[in-house]
N, C-alpha and C positions, 0 to 999 in steps of 0.2 A: 573215481572211488568205486567203480562198479566191478572190476576185476581185481583188485587187490582189498580184501577187507582191513580197515582200521576201527574197527569199533568197540574195541578194549581201547586203545589209542584215543579216541574221539572223546570216552566217555572220563576218560582220565584227563585231558586237557579242560573238562568242563569239572573237576576237580571229584568226581563221584567216587574216584580209586585216592586214598591216602596210601603214601609210603608206610610202611612197618617203623621203620628206622628216618626218622623227618629230617639227620641229617644227611640221607644219599641225597649226591648230585641228580640233577636234574638229566641228565644222558644216562645214568647207569637205572633211575627209574624208566627212561624211554626204554630202554632197551628191555627191559622187564617186561615193560606191560606190552611190548611189540612180538616180543615171545604169548603172548596171550592169543595174537593174533595169528598166529603160524610161520613166525619169522625164525630160524634160528637165533640162539641164543649169543653166538659170537659176530651178528649181523652188527654194524655200526650203526646207530639208529639217525644220526644226522642227514645220509644220504637218502635215506628213505622217509622221511619226513620232509625233506625236501623236494622231493618230490609230488606231495600234496598240497605243500604248503599256503601254495595261493589260491586253493579252494578250499581248504579249511580256514584262511579267515574271510573269503570271499563269503562263505556261509555261515560266518558267525559261530563256528566250531573253537576255533583259536581265537584268542582275542589278542591285540596288539599289546596288550599290557604281560599277556604270558610269553609271545614270542620277546619280549624286551626280557625277559627273569633267562628264557631258552638260550639268547644271544649272550647276557651277561655270562652264562655259565659255560659256554662254550669258548669264549676268549677265557675266563678266568683258567679255564681246564686242558688250553692250547696243547698245552707239552707233552698229556697224557697221549692226545689224538696224532702228533706227529710222529 
């Protein structure tokens, strides 16, 4: 994680940031937060997060519970991503 900064994303994973609209899905929230970390607004957050997911879980930055919510949201919105 030295080369790519995910500072805002990590804070979001730790629930320091809350969405303005609580009904916003997790993927949209992640996209908005990744913009704060320097990614383009049209980037799909899933591949970006998957690059770092092992390290984020190992360091306790993103919990297994949060991962489950993330996975459920991906499955629920699968048509949107295809």
